[in-house]
PDB file of N, H, CA, C and O in Angstrom:
ATOM      1  N   UNK A   1      -9.832 -98.076 -45.612  1.00  0.00           N
ATOM      2  CA  UNK A   1      -9.848 -97.741 -43.896  1.00  0.00           C
ATOM      3  C   UNK A   1     -10.052 -98.208 -43.283  1.00  0.00           C
ATOM      4  O   UNK A   1     -11.160 -98.730 -43.405  1.00  0.00           O
ATOM      5  N   UNK A   2      -9.191 -98.570 -41.878  1.00  0.00           N
ATOM      6  H   UNK A   2      -8.290 -98.146 -41.780  1.00  0.00           H
ATOM      7  CA  UNK A   2      -9.614 -99.597 -41.489  1.00  0.00           C
ATOM      8  C   UNK A   2     -10.430 -98.303 -40.125  1.00  0.00           C
ATOM      9  O   UNK A   2     -10.334 -97.087 -39.954  1.00  0.00           O
ATOM     10  N   UNK A   3     -11.380 -99.717 -39.245  1.00  0.00           N
ATOM     11  H   UNK A   3     -11.458-100.704 -39.383  1.00  0.00           H
ATOM     12  CA  UNK A   3     -12.417 -99.455 -38.222  1.00  0.00           C
ATOM     13  C   UNK A   3     -11.413 -99.501 -36.826  1.00  0.00           C
ATOM     14  O   UNK A   3     -10.825-100.568 -36.649  1.00  0.00           O
ATOM     15  N   UNK A   4     -11.280 -98.864 -36.246  1.00  0.00           N
ATOM     16  H   UNK A   4     -11.758 -97.997 -36.390  1.00  0.00           H
ATOM     17  CA  UNK A   4     -10.824 -98.468 -34.692  1.00  0.00           C
ATOM     18  C   UNK A   4     -11.946 -98.817 -33.839  1.00  0.00           C
ATOM     19  O   UNK A   4     -13.071 -98.327 -33.939  1.00  0.00           O
ATOM     20  N   UNK A   5     -11.484 -99.917 -32.774  1.00  0.00           N
ATOM     21  H   UNK A   5     -10.570-100.315 -32.693  1.00  0.00           H
ATOM     22  CA  UNK A   5     -12.572 -99.878 -31.860  1.00  0.00           C
ATOM     23  C   UNK A   5     -12.790 -99.073 -30.599  1.00  0.00           C
ATOM     24  O   UNK A   5     -13.784 -99.099 -29.873  1.00  0.00           O
ATOM     25  N   UNK A   6     -11.489 -98.220 -30.439  1.00  0.00           N
ATOM     26  H   UNK A   6     -10.681 -98.199 -31.028  1.00  0.00           H
ATOM     27  CA  UNK A   6     -11.257 -97.512 -29.540  1.00  0.00           C
ATOM     28  C   UNK A   6     -11.267 -95.868 -29.711  1.00  0.00           C
ATOM     29  O   UNK A   6     -11.282 -94.942 -28.900  1.00  0.00           O
ATOM     30  N   UNK A   7     -11.258 -95.916 -30.605  1.00  0.00           N
ATOM     31  H   UNK A   7     -11.246 -96.668 -31.264  1.00  0.00           H
ATOM     32  CA  UNK A   7     -12.039 -94.353 -30.896  1.00  0.00           C
ATOM     33  C   UNK A   7     -13.727 -94.292 -31.121  1.00  0.00           C
ATOM     34  O   UNK A   7     -14.583 -95.125 -31.419  1.00  0.00           O
ATOM     35  N   UNK A   8     -13.721 -92.505 -30.741  1.00  0.00           N
ATOM     36  H   UNK A   8     -13.025 -91.828 -30.499  1.00  0.00           H
ATOM     37  CA  UNK A   8     -14.728 -92.624 -29.750  1.00  0.00           C
ATOM     38  C   UNK A   8     -15.959 -91.777 -30.522  1.00  0.00           C
ATOM     39  O   UNK A   8     -16.891 -91.170 -29.994  1.00  0.00           O
ATOM     40  N   UNK A   9     -15.575 -91.980 -32.298  1.00  0.00           N
ATOM     41  H   UNK A   9     -14.818 -92.473 -32.727  1.00  0.00           H
ATOM     42  CA  UNK A   9     -16.676 -91.424 -32.620  1.00  0.00           C
ATOM     43  C   UNK A   9     -17.427 -93.138 -33.441  1.00  0.00           C
ATOM     44  O   UNK A   9     -16.976 -94.165 -33.948  1.00  0.00           O
ATOM     45  N   UNK A  10     -19.159 -92.361 -33.036  1.00  0.00           N
ATOM     46  H   UNK A  10     -19.525 -91.527 -32.624  1.00  0.00           H
ATOM     47  CA  UNK A  10     -20.473 -93.173 -33.092  1.00  0.00           C
ATOM     48  C   UNK A  10     -20.352 -92.806 -34.938  1.00  0.00           C
ATOM     49  O   UNK A  10     -20.503 -91.607 -35.175  1.00  0.00           O
ATOM     50  N   UNK A  11     -20.177 -93.445 -35.830  1.00  0.00           N
ATOM     51  H   UNK A  11     -20.055 -94.418 -35.637  1.00  0.00           H
ATOM     52  CA  UNK A  11     -20.695 -92.931 -37.438  1.00  0.00           C
ATOM     53  C   UNK A  11     -21.434 -94.225 -37.948  1.00  0.00           C
ATOM     54  O   UNK A  11     -21.944 -94.586 -39.009  1.00  0.00           O
ATOM     55  N   UNK A  12     -21.282 -94.656 -36.916  1.00  0.00           N
ATOM     56  H   UNK A  12     -20.867 -94.363 -36.055  1.00  0.00           H
ATOM     57  CA  UNK A  12     -21.685 -96.414 -37.800  1.00  0.00           C
ATOM     58  C   UNK A  12     -23.051 -96.724 -36.647  1.00  0.00           C
ATOM     59  O   UNK A  12     -23.059 -95.839 -35.792  1.00  0.00           O
ATOM     60  N   UNK A  13     -24.014 -97.610 -36.471  1.00  0.00           N
ATOM     61  H   UNK A  13     -24.008 -98.330 -37.165  1.00  0.00           H
ATOM     62  CA  UNK A  13     -25.014 -98.081 -35.992  1.00  0.00           C
ATOM     63  C   UNK A  13     -24.394 -99.016 -35.573  1.00  0.00           C
ATOM     64  O   UNK A  13     -25.109 -99.034 -34.571  1.00  0.00           O
ATOM     65  N   UNK A  14     -23.562-100.018 -35.357  1.00  0.00           N
ATOM     66  H   UNK A  14     -22.981-100.003 -36.172  1.00  0.00           H
ATOM     67  CA  UNK A  14     -22.810-100.639 -34.347  1.00  0.00           C
ATOM     68  C   UNK A  14     -21.921-100.178 -33.105  1.00  0.00           C
ATOM     69  O   UNK A  14     -21.099-100.863 -32.497  1.00  0.00           O
ATOM     70  N   UNK A  15     -22.401 -98.418 -32.799  1.00  0.00           N
ATOM     71  H   UNK A  15     -23.069 -97.861 -33.293  1.00  0.00           H
ATOM     72  CA  UNK A  15     -21.285 -97.714 -32.667  1.00  0.00           C
ATOM     73  C   UNK A  15     -21.092 -97.637 -31.239  1.00  0.00           C
ATOM     74  O   UNK A  15     -22.253 -98.043 -31.190  1.00  0.00           O
ATOM     75  N   UNK A  16     -20.828 -97.539 -30.285  1.00  0.00           N
ATOM     76  H   UNK A  16     -19.885 -97.209 -30.325  1.00  0.00           H
ATOM     77  CA  UNK A  16     -20.850 -98.005 -28.428  1.00  0.00           C
ATOM     78  C   UNK A  16     -21.886 -97.528 -29.071  1.00  0.00           C
ATOM     79  O   UNK A  16     -21.683 -97.582 -30.284  1.00  0.00           O
ATOM     80  N   UNK A  17     -23.018 -97.038 -28.771  1.00  0.00           N
ATOM     81  H   UNK A  17     -23.183 -96.995 -27.786  1.00  0.00           H
ATOM     82  CA  UNK A  17     -24.051 -96.621 -28.024  1.00  0.00           C
ATOM     83  C   UNK A  17     -25.700 -97.482 -29.193  1.00  0.00           C
ATOM     84  O   UNK A  17     -26.928 -97.529 -29.267  1.00  0.00           O
ATOM     85  N   UNK A  18     -24.645 -97.884 -29.722  1.00  0.00           N
ATOM     86  H   UNK A  18     -23.648 -97.847 -29.663  1.00  0.00           H
ATOM     87  CA  UNK A  18     -25.755 -99.555 -30.422  1.00  0.00           C
ATOM     88  C   UNK A  18     -26.364-100.263 -29.589  1.00  0.00           C
ATOM     89  O   UNK A  18     -27.455-100.615 -30.037  1.00  0.00           O
ATOM     90  N   UNK A  19     -26.090-100.749 -28.262  1.00  0.00           N
ATOM     91  H   UNK A  19     -25.204-100.463 -27.898  1.00  0.00           H
ATOM     92  CA  UNK A  19     -26.801-101.387 -27.954  1.00  0.00           C
ATOM     93  C   UNK A  19     -27.088-101.195 -26.475  1.00  0.00           C
ATOM     94  O   UNK A  19     -27.021-101.932 -25.492  1.00  0.00           O
ATOM     95  N   UNK A  20     -27.417 -99.991 -26.674  1.00  0.00           N
ATOM     96  H   UNK A  20     -27.471 -99.393 -27.473  1.00  0.00           H
ATOM     97  CA  UNK A  20     -27.972 -99.216 -25.005  1.00  0.00           C
ATOM     98  C   UNK A  20     -29.910 -98.817 -25.549  1.00  0.00           C
ATOM     99  O   UNK A  20     -30.184 -98.622 -26.734  1.00  0.00           O
ATOM    100  N   UNK A  21     -30.474 -98.793 -24.967  1.00  0.00           N
ATOM    101  H   UNK A  21     -30.252 -98.952 -24.005  1.00  0.00           H
ATOM    102  CA  UNK A  21     -32.300 -98.465 -25.463  1.00  0.00           C
ATOM    103  C   UNK A  21     -32.181 -97.413 -25.629  1.00  0.00           C
ATOM    104  O   UNK A  21     -31.213 -96.850 -25.117  1.00  0.00           O
ATOM    105  N   UNK A  22     -32.860 -96.881 -26.202  1.00  0.00           N
ATOM    106  H   UNK A  22     -33.646 -97.338 -26.618  1.00  0.00           H
ATOM    107  CA  UNK A  22     -33.416 -95.916 -26.733  1.00  0.00           C
ATOM    108  C   UNK A  22     -33.933 -94.497 -25.348  1.00  0.00           C
ATOM    109  O   UNK A  22     -34.798 -94.794 -24.524  1.00  0.00           O
ATOM    110  N   UNK A  23     -33.451 -93.469 -25.326  1.00  0.00           N
ATOM    111  H   UNK A  23     -32.748 -93.228 -25.995  1.00  0.00           H
ATOM    112  CA  UNK A  23     -33.819 -92.279 -24.056  1.00  0.00           C
ATOM    113  C   UNK A  23     -35.117 -92.606 -24.434  1.00  0.00           C
ATOM    114  O   UNK A  23     -35.156 -93.807 -24.169  1.00  0.00           O
ATOM    115  N   UNK A  24     -36.069 -92.340 -24.827  1.00  0.00           N
ATOM    116  H   UNK A  24     -36.037 -91.364 -25.042  1.00  0.00           H
ATOM    117  CA  UNK A  24     -37.018 -91.843 -24.653  1.00  0.00           C
ATOM    118  C   UNK A  24     -37.702 -92.817 -23.999  1.00  0.00           C
ATOM    119  O   UNK A  24     -38.233 -92.485 -22.939  1.00  0.00           O
ATOM    120  N   UNK A  25     -37.940 -95.119 -24.764  1.00  0.00           N
ATOM    121  H   UNK A  25     -37.509 -95.388 -25.625  1.00  0.00           H
ATOM    122  CA  UNK A  25     -38.041 -95.661 -24.102  1.00  0.00           C
ATOM    123  C   UNK A  25     -38.174 -96.234 -22.470  1.00  0.00           C
ATOM    124  O   UNK A  25     -38.920 -96.903 -21.755  1.00  0.00           O
ATOM    125  N   UNK A  26     -36.510 -95.237 -22.423  1.00  0.00           N
ATOM    126  H   UNK A  26     -35.904 -94.694 -23.004  1.00  0.00           H
ATOM    127  CA  UNK A  26     -36.346 -95.056 -20.564  1.00  0.00           C
ATOM    128  C   UNK A  26     -36.871 -94.486 -19.716  1.00  0.00           C
ATOM    129  O   UNK A  26     -36.656 -94.686 -18.521  1.00  0.00           O
ATOM    130  N   UNK A  27     -38.001 -93.313 -20.378  1.00  0.00           N
ATOM    131  H   UNK A  27     -38.176 -93.150 -21.349  1.00  0.00           H
ATOM    132  CA  UNK A  27     -38.145 -91.813 -19.601  1.00  0.00           C
ATOM    133  C   UNK A  27     -39.444 -93.048 -19.750  1.00  0.00           C
ATOM    134  O   UNK A  27     -39.779 -93.597 -18.700  1.00  0.00           O
ATOM    135  N   UNK A  28     -40.064 -93.410 -20.889  1.00  0.00           N
ATOM    136  H   UNK A  28     -39.792 -92.964 -21.741  1.00  0.00           H
ATOM    137  CA  UNK A  28     -41.424 -93.793 -20.763  1.00  0.00           C
ATOM    138  C   UNK A  28     -41.719 -95.051 -19.398  1.00  0.00           C
ATOM    139  O   UNK A  28     -42.546 -95.257 -18.509  1.00  0.00           O
ATOM    140  N   UNK A  29     -40.313 -95.730 -19.999  1.00  0.00           N
ATOM    141  H   UNK A  29     -39.641 -95.563 -20.720  1.00  0.00           H
ATOM    142  CA  UNK A  29     -40.360 -97.068 -18.535  1.00  0.00           C
ATOM    143  C   UNK A  29     -40.641 -96.847 -17.336  1.00  0.00           C
ATOM    144  O   UNK A  29     -41.566 -97.531 -16.898  1.00  0.00           O
ATOM    145  N   UNK A  30     -39.871 -95.676 -16.205  1.00  0.00           N
ATOM    146  H   UNK A  30     -39.119 -95.121 -16.561  1.00  0.00           H
ATOM    147  CA  UNK A  30     -39.645 -95.346 -15.577  1.00  0.00           C
ATOM    148  C   UNK A  30     -40.675 -94.414 -15.130  1.00  0.00           C
ATOM    149  O   UNK A  30     -40.524 -94.343 -13.910  1.00  0.00           O
ATOM    150  N   UNK A  31     -41.461 -93.804 -15.416  1.00  0.00           N
ATOM    151  H   UNK A  31     -41.583 -93.862 -16.407  1.00  0.00           H
ATOM    152  CA  UNK A  31     -42.604 -92.932 -16.078  1.00  0.00           C
ATOM    153  C   UNK A  31     -43.865 -94.077 -15.006  1.00  0.00           C
ATOM    154  O   UNK A  31     -44.204 -94.023 -13.824  1.00  0.00           O
ATOM    155  N   UNK A  32     -44.190 -94.884 -15.993  1.00  0.00           N
ATOM    156  H   UNK A  32     -43.915 -94.928 -16.953  1.00  0.00           H
ATOM    157  CA  UNK A  32     -44.856 -96.459 -16.034  1.00  0.00           C
ATOM    158  C   UNK A  32     -44.076 -97.238 -15.299  1.00  0.00           C
ATOM    159  O   UNK A  32     -43.713 -98.330 -15.737  1.00  0.00           O
ATOM    160  N   UNK A  33     -43.749 -96.840 -14.215  1.00  0.00           N
ATOM    161  H   UNK A  33     -44.044 -95.953 -13.860  1.00  0.00           H
ATOM    162  CA  UNK A  33     -43.288 -97.979 -13.262  1.00  0.00           C
ATOM    163  C   UNK A  33     -42.929 -96.699 -11.915  1.00  0.00           C
ATOM    164  O   UNK A  33     -42.687 -96.978 -10.741  1.00  0.00           O
ATOM    165  N   UNK A  34     -42.981 -95.463 -12.445  1.00  0.00           N
ATOM    166  H   UNK A  34     -43.178 -95.236 -13.399  1.00  0.00           H
ATOM    167  CA  UNK A  34     -43.540 -94.235 -10.723  1.00  0.00           C
ATOM    168  C   UNK A  34     -45.142 -95.134 -10.761  1.00  0.00           C
ATOM    169  O   UNK A  34     -45.414 -96.170 -10.154  1.00  0.00           O
ATOM    170  N   UNK A  35     -46.250 -94.122 -11.922  1.00  0.00           N
ATOM    171  H   UNK A  35     -46.029 -93.280 -12.415  1.00  0.00           H
ATOM    172  CA  UNK A  35     -47.260 -94.414 -12.692  1.00  0.00           C
ATOM    173  C   UNK A  35     -48.225 -95.684 -11.253  1.00  0.00           C
ATOM    174  O   UNK A  35     -48.994 -95.431 -10.326  1.00  0.00           O
ATOM    175  N   UNK A  36     -47.722 -96.765 -11.698  1.00  0.00           N
ATOM    176  H   UNK A  36     -47.097 -96.971 -12.451  1.00  0.00           H
ATOM    177  CA  UNK A  36     -47.638 -97.722 -11.159  1.00  0.00           C
ATOM    178  C   UNK A  36     -48.186 -98.021  -9.635  1.00  0.00           C
ATOM    179  O   UNK A  36     -49.248 -98.200  -9.038  1.00  0.00           O
ATOM    180  N   UNK A  37     -46.385 -97.942  -9.330  1.00  0.00           N
ATOM    181  H   UNK A  37     -45.523 -97.796  -9.815  1.00  0.00           H
ATOM    182  CA  UNK A  37     -46.855 -97.518  -8.066  1.00  0.00           C
ATOM    183  C   UNK A  37     -47.548 -97.049  -6.820  1.00  0.00           C
ATOM    184  O   UNK A  37     -48.078 -97.539  -5.822  1.00  0.00           O
ATOM    185  N   UNK A  38     -47.257 -95.687  -7.423  1.00  0.00           N
ATOM    186  H   UNK A  38     -46.826 -95.289  -8.233  1.00  0.00           H
ATOM    187  CA  UNK A  38     -48.485 -94.802  -6.354  1.00  0.00           C
ATOM    188  C   UNK A  38     -49.876 -95.280  -7.023  1.00  0.00           C
ATOM    189  O   UNK A  38     -50.586 -95.704  -6.110  1.00  0.00           O
ATOM    190  N   UNK A  39     -50.549 -95.375  -8.289  1.00  0.00           N
ATOM    191  H   UNK A  39     -49.973 -95.030  -9.030  1.00  0.00           H
ATOM    192  CA  UNK A  39     -51.457 -96.124  -7.934  1.00  0.00           C
ATOM    193  C   UNK A  39     -51.550 -98.194  -7.057  1.00  0.00           C
ATOM    194  O   UNK A  39     -52.489 -98.778  -6.516  1.00  0.00           O
ATOM    195  N   UNK A  40     -50.602 -98.483  -7.242  1.00  0.00           N
ATOM    196  H   UNK A  40     -49.839 -98.008  -7.681  1.00  0.00           H
ATOM    197  CA  UNK A  40     -50.845 -99.686  -5.717  1.00  0.00           C
ATOM    198  C   UNK A  40     -50.849 -98.993  -4.637  1.00  0.00           C
ATOM    199  O   UNK A  40     -51.775 -99.285  -3.880  1.00  0.00           O
ATOM    200  N   UNK A  41     -49.792 -97.754  -4.101  1.00  0.00           N
ATOM    201  H   UNK A  41     -49.041 -97.517  -4.716  1.00  0.00           H
ATOM    202  CA  UNK A  41     -49.575 -96.782  -2.754  1.00  0.00           C
ATOM    203  C   UNK A  41     -51.234 -96.604  -2.506  1.00  0.00           C
ATOM    204  O   UNK A  41     -51.813 -96.733  -1.428  1.00  0.00           O
ATOM    205  N   UNK A  42     -51.733 -96.329  -3.591  1.00  0.00           N
ATOM    206  H   UNK A  42     -51.262 -96.224  -4.467  1.00  0.00           H
ATOM    207  CA  UNK A  42     -53.116 -95.798  -3.187  1.00  0.00           C
ATOM    208  C   UNK A  42     -54.311 -97.052  -3.129  1.00  0.00           C
ATOM    209  O   UNK A  42     -55.270 -96.869  -2.379  1.00  0.00           O
ATOM    210  N   UNK A  43     -54.244 -98.134  -3.816  1.00  0.00           N
ATOM    211  H   UNK A  43     -53.465 -98.282  -4.426  1.00  0.00           H
ATOM    212  CA  UNK A  43     -55.466 -98.962  -3.485  1.00  0.00           C
ATOM    213  C   UNK A  43     -55.026 -99.353  -2.280  1.00  0.00           C
ATOM    214  O   UNK A  43     -56.014 -99.687  -1.626  1.00  0.00           O
ATOM    215  N   UNK A  44     -53.698 -99.524  -1.438  1.00  0.00           N
ATOM    216  H   UNK A  44     -52.895 -99.252  -1.969  1.00  0.00           H
ATOM    217  CA  UNK A  44     -53.192-100.187  -0.288  1.00  0.00           C
ATOM    218  C   UNK A  44     -54.226 -99.339   0.763  1.00  0.00           C
ATOM    219  O   UNK A  44     -54.996 -99.730   1.639  1.00  0.00           O
ATOM    220  N   UNK A  45     -53.923 -98.189   0.328  1.00  0.00           N
ATOM    221  H   UNK A  45     -53.297 -97.871  -0.385  1.00  0.00           H
ATOM    222  CA  UNK A  45     -54.633 -96.658   1.800  1.00  0.00           C
ATOM    223  C   UNK A  45     -55.567 -96.732   1.570  1.00  0.00           C
ATOM    224  O   UNK A  45     -56.313 -96.326   2.462  1.00  0.00           O
ATOM    225  N   UNK A  46     -56.196 -97.216   0.413  1.00  0.00           N
ATOM    226  H   UNK A  46     -55.590 -97.546  -0.312  1.00  0.00           H
ATOM    227  CA  UNK A  46     -58.261 -97.619   0.392  1.00  0.00           C
ATOM    228  C   UNK A  46     -58.404 -98.649   1.643  1.00  0.00           C
ATOM    229  O   UNK A  46     -59.087 -98.477   2.652  1.00  0.00           O
ATOM    230  N   UNK A  47     -57.275-100.186   1.196  1.00  0.00           N
ATOM    231  H   UNK A  47     -56.720-100.326   0.376  1.00  0.00           H
ATOM    232  CA  UNK A  47     -57.977-101.451   1.766  1.00  0.00           C
ATOM    233  C   UNK A  47     -57.508-101.076   3.384  1.00  0.00           C
ATOM    234  O   UNK A  47     -57.655-101.881   4.304  1.00  0.00           O
ATOM    235  N   UNK A  48     -57.054-100.023   3.515  1.00  0.00           N
ATOM    236  H   UNK A  48     -56.935 -99.369   2.768  1.00  0.00           H
ATOM    237  CA  UNK A  48     -56.164-100.029   4.853  1.00  0.00           C
ATOM    238  C   UNK A  48     -57.077 -98.960   5.490  1.00  0.00           C
ATOM    239  O   UNK A  48     -57.564 -99.349   6.551  1.00  0.00           O
ATOM    240  N   UNK A  49     -57.328 -98.092   5.231  1.00  0.00           N
ATOM    241  H   UNK A  49     -56.932 -97.775   4.369  1.00  0.00           H
ATOM    242  CA  UNK A  49     -58.572 -96.962   5.419  1.00  0.00           C
ATOM    243  C   UNK A  49     -59.688 -98.218   5.681  1.00  0.00           C
ATOM    244  O   UNK A  49     -60.171 -98.687   6.711  1.00  0.00           O
ATOM    245  N   UNK A  50     -59.841 -98.498   4.380  1.00  0.00           N
ATOM    246  H   UNK A  50     -59.448 -98.117   3.542  1.00  0.00           H
ATOM    247  CA  UNK A  50     -61.534 -99.043   4.639  1.00  0.00           C
ATOM    248  C   UNK A  50     -61.576-100.791   6.003  1.00  0.00           C
ATOM    249  O   UNK A  50     -62.527-101.108   6.719  1.00  0.00           O
ATOM    250  N   UNK A  51     -60.703-101.256   5.926  1.00  0.00           N
ATOM    251  H   UNK A  51     -59.932-100.998   5.345  1.00  0.00           H
ATOM    252  CA  UNK A  51     -60.252-102.463   6.734  1.00  0.00           C
ATOM    253  C   UNK A  51     -60.697-101.714   8.346  1.00  0.00           C
ATOM    254  O   UNK A  51     -61.555-102.095   9.143  1.00  0.00           O
ATOM    255  N   UNK A  52     -59.509-100.223   8.462  1.00  0.00           N
ATOM    256  H   UNK A  52     -58.812 -99.913   7.815  1.00  0.00           H
ATOM    257  CA  UNK A  52     -59.886-100.214  10.146  1.00  0.00           C
ATOM    258  C   UNK A  52     -60.462 -99.601  10.355  1.00  0.00           C
ATOM    259  O   UNK A  52     -60.244 -98.766  11.232  1.00  0.00           O
ATOM    260  N   UNK A  53     -62.125 -99.698   9.290  1.00  0.00           N
ATOM    261  H   UNK A  53     -62.302-100.377   8.578  1.00  0.00           H
ATOM    262  CA  UNK A  53     -63.491 -99.096   9.435  1.00  0.00           C
ATOM    263  C   UNK A  53     -64.610-100.185  10.872  1.00  0.00           C
ATOM    264  O   UNK A  53     -65.349 -99.890  11.811  1.00  0.00           O
ATOM    265  N   UNK A  54     -64.194-101.221  10.351  1.00  0.00           N
ATOM    266  H   UNK A  54     -63.594-101.461   9.588  1.00  0.00           H
ATOM    267  CA  UNK A  54     -64.557-102.574  10.377  1.00  0.00           C
ATOM    268  C   UNK A  54     -64.910-102.728  11.560  1.00  0.00           C
ATOM    269  O   UNK A  54     -65.302-103.828  11.949  1.00  0.00           O
TER     270      UNK A  54
END
């Protein structure tokens, strides 16, 4: 049996989803990016409030 590249079934490792990142990795990366920006915004707020008191 020959392989049809236009066939929608992904039975092999090199299927249509073979070159994408795993879903858990994408969710974890997004969570780390959001958490990192929240921490950076909190630190910026601390420096902003601390600098206005001088």
